[in-house]
C-alpha positions as CSV (number, residue, x, y, z in Angstrom):
1,X,121.8,64.9,117.8
2,X,118.4,66.2,116.9
3,X,117.1,66.4,113.4
4,X,116.2,69.7,111.9
5,X,113.8,70.7,109.1
6,X,113.9,73.5,106.5
7,X,110.6,74.2,104.9
8,X,110.7,76.4,101.8
9,X,106.9,77.0,102.0
10,X,107.7,79.3,105.0
11,X,109.4,81.8,102.6
12,X,107.4,84.0,100.2
13,X,108.3,82.9,96.7
14,X,107.1,83.5,93.1
15,X,107.8,79.8,92.5
16,X,105.5,78.6,95.4
17,X,108.3,76.1,96.3
18,X,107.2,73.2,98.4
19,X,110.6,71.6,99.2
20,X,111.2,70.4,102.7
21,X,114.7,69.2,103.8
22,X,115.3,67.2,107.0
23,X,118.4,65.8,108.6
24,X,121.2,66.9,111.0
25,X,121.6,70.6,111.2
26,X,124.8,70.9,109.2
27,X,123.4,68.8,106.4
28,X,120.1,70.7,106.2
29,X,121.9,74.0,106.3
30,X,124.2,73.1,103.5
31,X,121.5,71.7,101.2
32,X,119.1,74.6,102.0
33,X,121.7,77.2,101.1
34,X,122.5,75.4,97.8
35,X,118.7,75.2,97.1
36,X,118.3,79.0,97.8
37,X,121.1,79.7,95.4
38,X,120.2,77.3,92.6
39,X,116.4,77.5,92.7
40,X,115.8,81.0,94.0
41,X,118.7,83.0,92.7
42,X,120.1,84.1,96.1
43,X,123.7,84.9,96.5
44,X,125.8,82.8,99.0
45,X,126.6,85.0,102.0
46,X,127.0,84.7,105.7
47,X,123.7,86.6,106.0
48,X,121.9,84.1,103.9
49,X,123.3,81.2,106.0
50,X,122.3,82.9,109.2
51,X,118.8,83.7,107.9
52,X,118.2,80.1,106.9
53,X,119.8,78.7,110.1
54,X,117.3,80.9,112.1
55,X,114.4,79.3,110.4
56,X,115.3,75.7,111.1
57,X,112.9,73.8,113.3
58,X,113.2,70.5,115.2
59,X,111.8,67.6,113.3
């Protein structure tokens, strides 16, 4: 299985977050969603999960 990367720098943010998460897709998606909720105040929703999933790139 290929590793995926979520890079918070690709999203505009007042916090100028520099977090990068890498691992298997399911792991990255889970952690990235939790980060978006905890650090950026997003609400957990299917739309948020799909948006984040759409930005994942191969490592």
